[in-house]
Each structure stands twice: as structure tokens, then as C-alpha cells.
KOLKOLMAR-572930 format. One line per 10 residues: number of its first residue (from 1); for each residue x, y, z of N, C-alpha, C. Coordinates in steps of 0.05 Angstrom, whole numbers. Layout:
# residues N
NUM) X:Y:Z:X:Y:Z:X:Y:Z | ...
This chain:
# residues 455
1) 17:-29:0:-4:2:-7:22:26:3 | 44:29:-2:62:46:-1:75:56:-25 | 76:77:-23:85:93:-53:115:85:-57 | 128:86:-82:155:71:-73:178:97:-62 | 155:130:-61:175:142:-53:173:143:-13 | 151:127:-15:145:124:24:173:102:26 | 174:69:7:192:56:16:218:70:23 | 228:86:8:249:101:14:260:108:33 | 232:124:48:237:126:72:246:99:96 | 232:78:86:236:60:102:264:39:98
11) 272:43:76:299:33:71:323:50:82 | 312:84:79:343:103:99:340:94:122 | 316:96:148:312:95:167:327:69:174 | 317:48:163:326:15:167:369:10:162 | 377:29:156:406:24:137:426:32:162 | 438:17:154:471:18:180:472:45:178 | 488:51:149:491:83:150:481:98:148 | 456:99:152:443:117:170:446:114:198 | 455:92:204:455:100:240:485:96:250 | 492:103:230:528:109:235:525:143:241
21) 514:161:234:511:189:234:509:195:263 | 500:176:285:493:187:304:534:184:321 | 546:176:308:577:180:321:586:189:300 | 576:212:278:597:224:268:591:264:270 | 619:274:269:614:299:278:595:323:262 | 578:332:270:576:357:261:584:383:260 | 585:387:291:618:409:294:631:404:306 | 621:391:333:642:389:357:650:359:351 | 670:356:348:682:321:347:685:305:377 | 666:288:369:670:260:405:664:282:424
31) 643:298:408:628:312:450:612:292:461 | 615:291:485:608:272:505:577:285:514 | 574:306:499:543:325:511:523:313:497 | 504:309:510:476:299:498:453:317:482 | 475:346:474:452:369:469:469:373:441 | 495:366:447:504:378:421:502:358:394 | 494:375:382:484:360:354:509:341:340 | 494:322:329:517:305:315:510:306:274 | 511:278:268:496:283:241:476:277:235 | 470:257:256:449:246:253:430:263:260
41) 435:273:289:411:296:298:402:321:271 | 426:334:252:428:351:245:414:339:216 | 410:310:200:393:306:187:365:299:200 | 366:294:216:335:298:219:318:325:221 | 340:344:225:320:370:229:322:378:205 | 347:371:180:341:390:157:320:370:145 | 314:344:145:290:323:140:265:344:142 | 264:356:170:240:364:176:236:395:163 | 257:406:157:253:437:150:252:430:123 | 262:411:104:259:403:71:231:393:70
51) 216:380:86:187:368:82:168:384:85 | 181:406:100:158:433:107:165:451:90 | 175:455:81:180:467:50:168:459:26 | 180:434:23:154:421:8:125:417:5 | 117:419:31:88:420:36:81:458:25 | 95:479:31:94:504:24:94:511:-4 | 108:493:-15:116:500:-44:92:484:-63 | 84:453:-53:67:444:-66:34:463:-66 | 26:470:-37:7:491:-36:10:514:-49 | 28:512:-55:32:548:-73:26:541:-100
61) 36:519:-106:35:512:-136:1:505:-141 | -7:488:-118:-38:488:-121:-61:501:-121 | -52:528:-103:-72:548:-97:-76:562:-123 | -42:573:-131:-40:592:-153:-41:584:-180 | -44:564:-177:-49:548:-211:-21:563:-221 | 0:558:-214:20:563:-222:41:543:-250 | 32:522:-241:42:499:-260:11:480:-263 | 4:486:-282:-19:461:-291:-19:428:-285 | 10:431:-298:24:399:-293:21:392:-267 | 26:407:-248:27:398:-218:5:380:-204
71) 1:368:-204:-30:354:-195:-34:343:-171 | -49:348:-149:-59:351:-124:-40:329:-106 | -38:303:-122:-22:276:-113:6:280:-113 | 11:289:-126:42:308:-121:56:311:-97 | 41:330:-90:53:344:-59:52:322:-40 | 42:299:-34:57:282:-13:90:274:-22 | 91:265:-52:111:258:-68:135:270:-61 | 123:296:-61:150:331:-69:161:319:-38 | 132:318:-8:142:320:6:168:296:25 | 156:279:11:165:243:15:197:239:2
81) 199:262:-14:227:253:-30:248:274:-20 | 236:299:-6:245:327:7:259:317:38 | 235:301:55:236:283:78:270:269:79 | 257:254:56:284:228:51:310:246:53 | 307:257:39:336:280:17:346:285:47 | 331:304:57:347:309:85:361:285:104 | 351:262:104:358:247:117:385:237:101 | 392:232:92:416:222:58:431:246:55 | 423:267:57:446:291:48:474:282:64 | 479:281:82:499:281:100:509:246:103
91) 496:234:90:504:207:97:528:197:84 | 540:212:68:575:205:56:593:219:69 | 584:236:84:603:249:103:636:221:119 | 654:236:117:675:225:126:675:233:167 | 683:213:174:687:219:206:703:254:215 | 698:269:237:704:288:247:699:314:222 | 674:308:211:663:334:196:677:345:171 | 667:363:170:675:386:147:706:379:141 | 721:377:172:753:381:164:763:350:150 | 747:331:162:753:311:147:755:299:106
101) 740:319:103:735:325:78:765:339:67 | 763:366:82:794:373:74:815:354:69 | 819:342:100:843:323:94:843:305:82 | 824:291:73:823:276:43:835:292:23 | 822:310:11:825:332:-8:869:332:3 | 869:351:16:890:349:14:912:333:21 | 910:310:34:927:283:27:926:283:7 | 914:273:-12:913:259:-41:932:284:-57 | 925:312:-58:938:336:-77:967:333:-60 | 978:326:-39:1002:326:-27:1023:308:-34
111) 1000:277:-34:1014:250:-47:1013:235:-64 | 991:247:-82:983:226:-112:1004:227:-121 | 1021:252:-129:1050:247:-149:1073:231:-131 | 1068:221:-105:1091:218:-94:1081:179:-95 | 1065:176:-96:1060:143:-91:1064:127:-127 | 1078:111:-122:1098:93:-147:1073:71:-150 | 1066:70:-179:1051:48:-182:1062:37:-206 | 1080:10:-208:1097:0:-237:1117:17:-243 | 1132:33:-223:1146:58:-237:1142:80:-243 | 1115:81:-235:1102:113:-257:1093:127:-230
121) 1094:145:-222:1074:172:-207:1042:165:-209 | 1023:152:-188:1005:156:-196:984:171:-211 | 992:188:-203:979:231:-211:983:222:-246 | 1006:206:-257:1009:211:-281:998:188:-296 | 987:164:-283:973:148:-294:944:146:-294 | 932:163:-269:903:156:-274:900:186:-297 | 875:187:-301:870:203:-324:857:234:-311 | 851:257:-334:850:279:-312:827:280:-282 | 799:271:-294:778:270:-285:784:248:-253 | 790:229:-263:802:213:-239:823:213:-226
131) 844:236:-221:855:250:-203:845:280:-190 | 825:287:-202:803:302:-199:785:296:-180 | 771:275:-183:765:261:-157:777:258:-130 | 803:256:-129:809:259:-105:818:289:-93 | 815:293:-111:834:339:-105:807:348:-96 | 779:344:-110:759:349:-99:742:329:-81 | 749:318:-80:738:307:-49:712:316:-37 | 683:301:-40:662:311:-21:649:307:-18 | 640:301:11:623:289:28:600:283:2 | 589:300:-2:555:301:-22:563:276:-48
141) 586:280:-50:585:264:-74:591:236:-75 | 609:227:-40:602:205:-32:581:190:-29 | 562:210:-13:531:201:-10:519:189:-34 | 521:198:-59:504:185:-80:516:151:-80 | 544:147:-86:562:127:-78:549:108:-59 | 542:119:-37:536:103:-14:515:90:-25 | 498:110:-20:461:96:-33:459:78:-58 | 480:83:-74:469:68:-103:498:47:-101 | 507:45:-83:534:26:-90:534:11:-60 | 549:26:-49:565:18:-23:546:5:-7
151) 526:13:-7:502:6:16:496:-29:9 | 509:-45:17:512:-87:-5:480:-83:11 | 462:-90:12:440:-111:18:428:-129:5 | 423:-119:-20:409:-142:-28:435:-154:-50 | 440:-126:-69:453:-133:-100:479:-106:-93 | 479:-106:-122:502:-82:-121:497:-59:-126 | 474:-53:-137:446:-21:-132:441:-11:-106 | 461:-20:-81:456:5:-56:438:1:-46 | 406:12:-31:383:17:-30:364:17:-44 | 374:11:-81:348:26:-96:330:41:-90
161) 332:60:-89:323:86:-85:311:98:-114 | 289:113:-107:279:130:-130:299:150:-145 | 293:153:-165:308:167:-190:306:199:-180 | 280:195:-168:275:226:-166:295:230:-136 | 284:218:-113:305:220:-86:336:223:-102 | 343:209:-118:373:208:-118:377:241:-139 | 358:238:-154:372:268:-164:366:289:-152 | 352:290:-131:346:303:-111:375:315:-91 | 385:291:-79:411:297:-65:438:306:-78 | 436:305:-107:463:310:-117:460:341:-119
171) 480:356:-108:470:391:-109:491:396:-140 | 512:386:-139:529:399:-156:527:374:-193 | 507:377:-208:507:360:-229:528:366:-251 | 555:365:-238:584:354:-260:603:344:-242 | 614:334:-267:648:317:-263:661:339:-244 | 689:325:-233:699:340:-214:725:355:-236 | 729:352:-267:735:365:-282:726:384:-295 | 699:385:-278:683:413:-306:679:440:-275 | 695:431:-253:680:459:-233:693:484:-243 | 679:500:-240:687:537:-249:679:544:-221
181) 697:562:-203:690:582:-182:676:600:-191 | 653:602:-178:628:617:-177:638:659:-181 | 658:657:-165:664:681:-159:686:686:-187 | 691:667:-206:713:663:-218:694:680:-245 | 711:691:-272:691:713:-291:695:683:-319 | 728:673:-304:727:651:-334:696:626:-332 | 703:609:-354:676:585:-352:661:588:-383 | 646:579:-385:636:581:-410:604:583:-406 | 590:599:-419:561:600:-411:546:601:-392 | 536:587:-384:517:594:-360:526:573:-331
191) 555:559:-347:564:546:-315:583:573:-312 | 588:602:-320:596:623:-309:585:633:-286 | 587:629:-256:570:640:-242:556:631:-221 | 558:611:-233:532:582:-231:545:574:-207 | 524:580:-178:540:556:-166:533:527:-155 | 520:527:-178:524:496:-172:548:472:-192 | 558:490:-204:586:482:-215:605:489:-194 | 602:502:-171:629:502:-159:646:472:-148 | 622:452:-142:643:432:-136:624:405:-150 | 634:382:-150:634:365:-155:603:344:-155
201) 593:333:-171:571:320:-169:571:276:-155 | 584:279:-171:594:244:-178:622:247:-186 | 628:213:-185:655:210:-186:656:199:-214 | 680:190:-228:682:170:-258:672:155:-248 | 666:144:-233:665:114:-227:635:114:-227 | 622:133:-221:596:126:-219:568:143:-237 | 583:147:-262:575:161:-294:558:154:-294 | 558:129:-300:539:110:-306:504:111:-291 | 514:126:-266:488:114:-248:484:142:-251 | 499:169:-244:493:199:-253:475:198:-284
211) 488:183:-306:477:193:-334:443:178:-327 | 439:161:-318:421:150:-316:390:162:-298 | 405:177:-278:392:189:-258:382:221:-285 | 398:231:-292:391:258:-306:381:244:-330 | 378:224:-345:355:215:-368:329:205:-353 | 328:198:-329:307:193:-320:285:212:-310 | 303:234:-303:286:265:-296:288:277:-303 | 303:267:-321:297:302:-338:315:332:-345 | 326:326:-323:342:346:-306:363:361:-330 | 376:347:-349:391:355:-372:412:366:-366
221) 433:356:-349:452:368:-338:449:397:-324 | 426:401:-317:421:419:-293:409:411:-268 | 410:423:-245:396:422:-221:374:413:-214 | 372:387:-206:335:376:-198:327:402:-179 | 301:413:-186:289:435:-172:286:424:-154 | 279:403:-132:273:394:-114:309:400:-90 | 333:403:-104:352:403:-91:355:436:-79 | 340:454:-91:342:484:-78:324:481:-57 | 302:472:-53:293:469:-28:312:452:-4 | 328:434:-11:336:414:1:367:431:9
231) 371:442:-3:406:467:0:381:488:28 | 365:493:17:356:508:36:348:504:62 | 340:477:62:338:462:94:350:459:116 | 379:455:92:403:449:107:417:477:114 | 411:488:107:421:520:113:414:537:135 | 378:532:139:368:534:156:377:517:179 | 380:493:181:386:485:194:410:490:210 | 440:484:191:461:487:211:461:528:218 | 466:535:205:464:562:206:448:571:235 | 431:566:244:408:571:269:427:543:289
241) 427:521:289:439:507:309:472:514:316 | 491:519:290:515:514:312:522:546:334 | 492:560:322:502:584:349:494:573:370 | 467:553:376:454:547:398:480:521:402 | 496:507:387:507:492:395:537:511:407 | 545:526:396:565:538:404:558:557:433 | 542:561:441:523:574:470:526:546:483 | 517:526:477:515:503:501:552:502:501 | 567:494:486:591:494:494:604:520:501 | 593:541:510:616:564:535:621:573:508
251) 626:568:480:642:582:465:635:611:457 | 613:615:463:594:636:460:578:639:482 | 582:672:483:556:680:516:539:691:494 | 513:690:510:490:716:497:494:736:500 | 518:754:512:521:779:516:532:783:487 | 556:772:490:572:772:462:558:771:442 | 536:751:437:522:738:412:506:766:401 | 493:784:420:475:801:426:494:826:405 | 519:831:425:543:854:412:545:843:390 | 551:824:380:556:813:350:526:825:329
261) 514:819:339:486:832:327:479:858:311 | 487:869:338:480:898:349:510:917:337 | 528:899:331:553:911:315:544:913:281 | 540:892:274:527:898:249:499:910:242 | 487:914:258:455:925:261:471:959:250 | 495:971:276:500:990:271:512:1009:238 | 528:978:224:538:986:200:513:985:178 | 495:973:182:480:973:160:456:978:163 | 440:987:149:414:1008:147:390:986:133 | 389:955:154:370:940:142:348:942:159
271) 316:955:151:305:945:164:291:915:185 | 298:894:165:294:865:166:304:864:191 | 339:864:180:354:858:209:353:871:233 | 353:896:234:352:912:258:324:899:273 | 302:883:260:282:874:274:282:860:285 | 304:839:275:310:810:275:320:809:305 | 341:836:305:360:832:325:342:849:359 | 328:869:345:310:873:364:289:862:379 | 279:831:361:259:814:379:277:795:394 | 307:797:391:320:774:410:326:791:435
281) 326:817:433:327:834:457:308:832:467 | 283:828:456:249:838:469:242:801:489 | 254:783:472:248:749:482:268:757:509 | 292:764:509:310:768:538:290:784:550 | 286:802:550:269:819:570:238:805:581 | 219:788:565:205:774:571:217:755:585 | 240:742:585:246:730:602:255:734:624 | 266:759:635:272:765:659:247:767:674 | 222:780:661:202:798:670:189:767:681 | 191:751:669:174:714:680:198:707:697
291) 215:718:705:241:702:722:239:681:716 | 243:678:686:267:649:688:297:643:686 | 293:623:712:321:615:716:343:626:690 | 340:615:665:364:613:652:347:633:625 | 349:656:627:341:681:610:348:674:579 | 377:676:585:389:674:563:394:655:540 | 381:627:555:382:601:538:340:605:525 | 336:615:542:301:614:537:309:638:515 | 308:651:517:316:677:494:317:657:475 | 353:655:465:356:645:440:352:621:430
301) 335:598:449:326:581:433:294:587:419 | 281:610:430:253:618:426:264:638:397 | 286:647:405:290:673:374:296:646:349 | 311:634:348:323:618:329:301:591:320 | 275:596:335:253:583:322:233:600:308 | 236:621:321:228:648:303:231:658:276 | 265:648:278:277:653:249:286:642:234 | 280:615:240:272:591:224:249:598:215 | 229:597:218:195:604:214:197:624:190 | 223:651:192:225:663:175:238:651:149
311) 256:644:156:272:633:135:261:614:111 | 247:599:127:222:575:115:206:594:94 | 195:608:104:172:641:90:191:649:76 | 220:660:76:232:678:51:238:654:37 | 249:627:39:254:614:19:229:595:-4 | 208:596:9:192:591:0:184:613:-29 | 180:634:-10:169:662:-31:203:661:-53 | 215:655:-51:240:659:-66:229:629:-97 | 226:616:-76:224:585:-97:198:596:-118 | 183:616:-100:155:624:-125:162:650:-142
321) 175:663:-128:186:686:-157:208:672:-182 | 217:648:-174:235:640:-198:229:623:-199 | 203:607:-191:196:582:-203:200:572:-235 | 203:588:-254:196:589:-294:230:581:-274 | 253:607:-276:276:596:-283:295:570:-271 | 286:561:-246:288:546:-236:286:517:-247 | 259:520:-256:248:492:-269:267:480:-304 | 268:506:-310:287:520:-334:310:509:-330 | 329:510:-303:349:505:-299:371:521:-309 | 363:547:-306:373:573:-301:379:596:-287
331) 372:586:-263:366:598:-234:392:589:-224 | 413:618:-222:439:608:-214:443:616:-187 | 425:623:-168:433:628:-139:425:616:-119 | 430:612:-88:411:591:-73:379:620:-74 | 373:606:-53:334:619:-47:342:636:-30 | 356:642:-12:356:667:3:375:689:-14 | 385:682:-29:397:711:-51:376:736:-52 | 380:755:-37:366:778:-42:336:778:-23 | 333:768:-3:315:762:6:320:780:32 | 295:776:58:306:794:87:324:775:101
341) 333:754:93:344:733:119:373:731:95 | 380:754:86:408:728:73:434:749:88 | 427:773:102:440:787:117:448:767:144 | 428:774:155:423:749:185:441:725:180 | 428:716:157:442:685:153:471:687:145 | 482:702:139:508:714:134:527:720:161 | 516:731:177:527:739:200:527:718:221 | 499:697:219:502:679:239:523:659:231 | 532:661:203:548:636:194:576:653:204 | 580:680:204:606:694:204:610:683:238
351) 587:685:254:595:693:286:600:652:291 | 586:638:284:591:605:288:620:604:270 | 627:619:260:657:611:249:686:619:266 | 668:638:276:691:651:292:697:651:318 | 679:640:334:668:641:363:675:606:371 | 671:589:345:660:555:346:680:545:327 | 682:546:292:698:528:282:727:541:290 | 738:567:294:760:560:297:769:574:334 | 751:558:350:756:568:379:781:542:381 | 795:543:402:814:523:409:811:494:408
361) 787:490:421:777:456:430:773:452:406 | 759:463:378:759:450:360:788:450:341 | 797:469:343:827:467:332:850:452:341 | 844:431:369:869:417:376:851:384:376 | 832:377:365:819:356:359:821:353:327 | 823:375:308:823:375:293:856:371:277 | 869:375:295:894:375:293:902:334:303 | 901:329:317:889:309:323:883:282:301 | 864:299:289:841:277:269:861:281:251 | 874:303:240:889:306:217:904:280:220
371) 928:276:239:933:260:243:926:231:244 | 905:227:247:887:203:249:897:201:218 | 871:223:204:867:212:170:896:207:154 | 920:223:165:948:218:147:952:197:155 | 954:181:166:963:145:177:942:126:160 | 916:130:159:900:115:155:901:115:123 | 897:148:111:906:142:89:935:134:77 | 956:139:81:970:118:81:978:103:94 | 967:77:102:976:54:103:949:31:91 | 933:44:89:912:33:70:916:46:41
381) 931:62:32:930:66:5:950:43:1 | 977:50:12:990:29:6:990:-1:0 | 964:-9:21:960:-34:19:946:-46:-7 | 927:-28:-20:911:-25:-40:929:-20:-61 | 951:-13:-60:963:4:-96:964:-28:-111 | 974:-56:-98:968:-72:-117:957:-98:-101 | 939:-92:-89:913:-112:-83:900:-126:-110 | 887:-147:-110:881:-155:-134:903:-155:-165 | 926:-153:-151:940:-151:-179:950:-180:-179 | 987:-183:-196:988:-211:-192:1019:-204:-175
391) 1021:-179:-170:1042:-165:-151:1040:-180:-118 | 1054:-197:-109:1048:-202:-75:1047:-184:-58 | 1019:-184:-43:1032:-167:-20:1045:-172:7 | 1057:-158:26:1074:-167:41:1045:-178:69 | 1056:-183:87:1044:-190:118:1022:-165:117 | 1041:-138:129:1026:-125:136:1001:-110:117 | 1016:-116:95:986:-107:66:962:-119:71 | 965:-144:74:946:-169:69:928:-164:106 | 939:-162:121:922:-151:150:902:-130:148 | 925:-109:139:898:-78:129:888:-85:106
401) 889:-96:90:863:-108:72:841:-123:81 | 853:-140:97:839:-154:117:809:-136:135 | 821:-117:143:810:-86:164:791:-73:140 | 783:-78:112:762:-62:100:746:-84:106 | 721:-70:94:688:-85:95:694:-104:79 | 668:-124:75:671:-143:54:654:-141:31 | 635:-120:47:613:-110:31:633:-85:2 | 646:-75:26:667:-50:-3:682:-71:-23 | 698:-90:-9:713:-114:-23:700:-120:-50 | 667:-129:-40:645:-140:-61:644:-125:-91
411) 645:-97:-80:630:-79:-97:664:-72:-114 | 680:-64:-104:697:-70:-128:708:-88:-136 | 697:-122:-130:712:-136:-152:680:-143:-166 | 659:-133:-167:640:-126:-193:646:-101:-208 | 650:-79:-191:658:-72:-217:679:-69:-229 | 698:-69:-222:728:-71:-230:725:-96:-256 | 710:-111:-256:719:-133:-269:723:-117:-301 | 727:-129:-321:740:-125:-352:741:-91:-351 | 755:-83:-331:757:-56:-331:788:-62:-338 | 803:-35:-342:835:-30:-358:846:-33:-333
421) 871:-26:-325:886:-39:-306:885:-3:-295 | 883:18:-307:883:49:-295:861:45:-276 | 831:40:-285:811:42:-277:809:21:-257 | 825:2:-250:824:-15:-225:832:-1:-205 | 861:12:-216:882:13:-194:857:42:-191 | 841:70:-206:832:89:-187:806:74:-172 | 797:56:-183:774:34:-167:783:28:-142 | 814:23:-135:824:11:-108:823:33:-93 | 831:61:-100:838:88:-85:810:91:-73 | 786:88:-99:762:93:-79:747:75:-62
431) 760:51:-58:768:31:-41:772:43:-10 | 786:55:-14:800:62:9:789:96:21 | 784:109:5:756:133:10:730:126:32 | 720:102:7:698:89:17:701:82:41 | 717:59:53:724:50:74:729:70:99 | 746:96:97:750:123:111:714:125:119 | 710:133:93:679:154:98:662:130:120 | 665:107:120:645:88:124:644:94:157 | 667:104:165:687:101:191:663:115:206 | 661:118:236:650:137:251:675:147:263
441) 667:168:275:691:177:297:707:168:313 | 692:151:330:702:135:352:714:111:353 | 700:97:319:720:80:298:748:90:291 | 745:107:277:770:119:265:790:123:292 | 785:133:309:803:142:329:807:118:343 | 795:96:338:805:69:363:823:63:342 | 816:56:306:833:43:299:857:55:296 | 859:77:298:884:97:296:905:84:303 | 892:84:341:901:73:370:922:54:376 | 890:31:361:908:0:355:925:-4:334
451) 923:11:325:949:5:299:970:15:301 | 973:36:327:990:50:331:1009:35:352 | 995:21:365:996:13:393:999:31:411 | 974:48:423:964:64:439:950:61:458 | 943:53:485:927:42:494:909:55:509
């Protein structure tokens, strides 16, 4: 009795890949607090916001009759797709948050030309796109790989999700060798200035999957329309949650936060922004009047809920305003560009970065995480270079190969069959990134300690 989109939800919820998000960093790695968000709780919040946006957009399309092809029955499908997309959007992220992505990229940029395979640097053997896949590694790209291949349940097709959902989670519909800096004036045609061309959306190894999704959904090289709503939901979730988490961790006081907002208010003459700042002060004053024990967190949390509602309203209005551009694939910005909340979102992001992301506790943990990534990448890459070749591995290399998930090795064997030597080498390197991205924060840390003999 369930639709295919409803089946997607249950497949995701029941997957091990989704459960691992409970032990993956959002901002604060390996945090012991039960309040601070993990990738799992963040994904649940994004899922909720995305579904709300889907409801708003669907009702708007039906009420205003903006698109005669949009039928009433589509509303539930849109909501189901966006709800599932929110759950999936971070499922490919490596341990230790966004720093993990940076660590993987930098390691390959530094070492790929130093690794030898049959007497030649690996960077010279791989094709341009293969190299760029590692130089521009992305958790979003890994997510597509996880759900279409690596989640080996029934067969090599991953979770067997609907094409509409898969199209929605592809934020950047280009290959790694087609990336265009959105701030640059270079680039060809529509690619110049397009936010959707700033990162890659699929690996060379998954090009057939990507092409099939494009053909099935009719996106023709453009971003799926629902992706704009998924991105907006993600922005709403982390822009507000990072502030709340930073406060709870003691990185940012209420007084300092209010001071930061007022400093920006003094620099700009924007009525909407000023109103939002004043609303925070009013909520704090109200908490004092009611003699609430912790007026700061009361005011902050209530204000955040209010701001989130305003962000949802602005994203809905922007989608309506640019609907035809979005459907034609010509819209080049995010849904908050030019809205009343854009300035506030920028300020929230800046404050979170300065008080949380570059705070001493985070920096110390990232330095430690860098050691973990460098060690794991060095040892596992060394082990896989000659794996599945006629060259014998030494005992340590064999032991390291045995630590890689049998599911991942099965996927490698299925997709490397009948491939040339270059592509097999590339797939073996992906086997390493697949393995590391599948690790939780705690597992990566404990594996590093065990392999180094650290008690």
C-alpha cells in the first residue's frame, strides 16, 4: 500500500549507513554532551525543514495554479522525497565533520604524485577526472556512491532508491574536471557564476549512475528543482543550530552574541535585520520579567525558532518568484539571495565560524584528526596499490586489506571486472576513501590507536 517514495524512507531509516551518523561530527568532534548535535540529529532537522518547504511549495503551486502539470497527488510525493533527501544529504560524510573532507583532499593533493605504481607516479597514470575526483573529494558526492552502490543489502545497486530522490541529493550536477569557481569570470556560458558548478556531484566511477538519473528525471545537466529546497533546509538547520551549540559549549555567550548582532546592525541600515535583532532583545527582556531561571537560553532558543520560520517563509517566496527559472535550469543562486534573511544568515555563519569553528577546542581536535587521517590514508593506500594484481602483498598489507569491509571489497570486484589496469587502480583508491568514509569518529580514532599500539 506504500508508494515507492514512502518505501525509500523505510530503507534509509533501517540502514546501517544512516545509524552511523549518530557517531559522526556536526561541529564538535567526539563530544560527550547529549545536547550537541551529531550528523544524525542534524539530518533529522534538515529532513523536517525540507518536508515543511515541500508542503509550502506544493500548496502554493496548487493554490496559485502556477503549473497546470502539478497534480494534487504530487504534494505527498514531493514531501516524501524532500523528507528522505534531508536524511541522506550527509550520509557520505567522513569522520570528524567537514575537516575530514579537507584532510582527504589535501592528503591526495600532496601524495598522489609521490605514490609509485609499476615505476610511475599514480598521478600520471590516472586520467584527469580520476585525479580530480580525489583532489576535490566531497561528502555530497560520496553520499550518491553510498546509496547507489556501497550499501550492499540485496545487490550491487545499494538501497535501490527512486530516481527522483537520487536526483535531489545531487547538489552539483558536474564532474570533478568541470568545476568552475562561482566568483570567477572565467567559464563557458551558463557555467560562469553558477553556484551549482563550484563542486563535483559524482565520481568517474559513478558516471553511469549519474547519467541514468539525469535521463530518468530529465534534468539535462541542470540541478534538480527539489535540490534548491534541500539546500535551503540544510542552510536553515546549520546556520541556526551552530549558534545554539556554540552557546551550549561555552564558546559564545549570550551577551557576546547580542553584541555581534548589534555591531552589524550599526553598520547596515536594513530594517528587516534590525527588527530581528530587536526581537532577540525583547525575548530576553520577557524572560527576565517572567523570572525564568536561564533567560539567555530561553531567549536564544525561542528566537531561533522564530528565525527558522522566517527563513522557511523567505525560501518559499523565492522558489515561487524564480519558479520558472528553476524549472528551466537557469537559476544560478540559492533561495536566500536577495531575501530579508540573507544578511542575518551571513552574520550567523560568520559568528559561528569565529566563535566555534576556529575555537581552541575545535582546532586541537582537528589537529588530532589530521594525524588520524594521514595515518589511515597512508597505510591503506599502500595496502591497496597492488591489491588484486599479480604482485604479492606483504603480511602487513594483507592484514590491512582484511580490515576493509567485505561489502566494499565485493563492490570493488563487481565494478572492476573487465576494466583496464588504470581504472582498476582508480577503483582501489576509491576503496580506501569508501572505507574511511564509512568509519564513525570513534571507530576511526580507536583504529588509529590500535594500529599504533596506543592503549
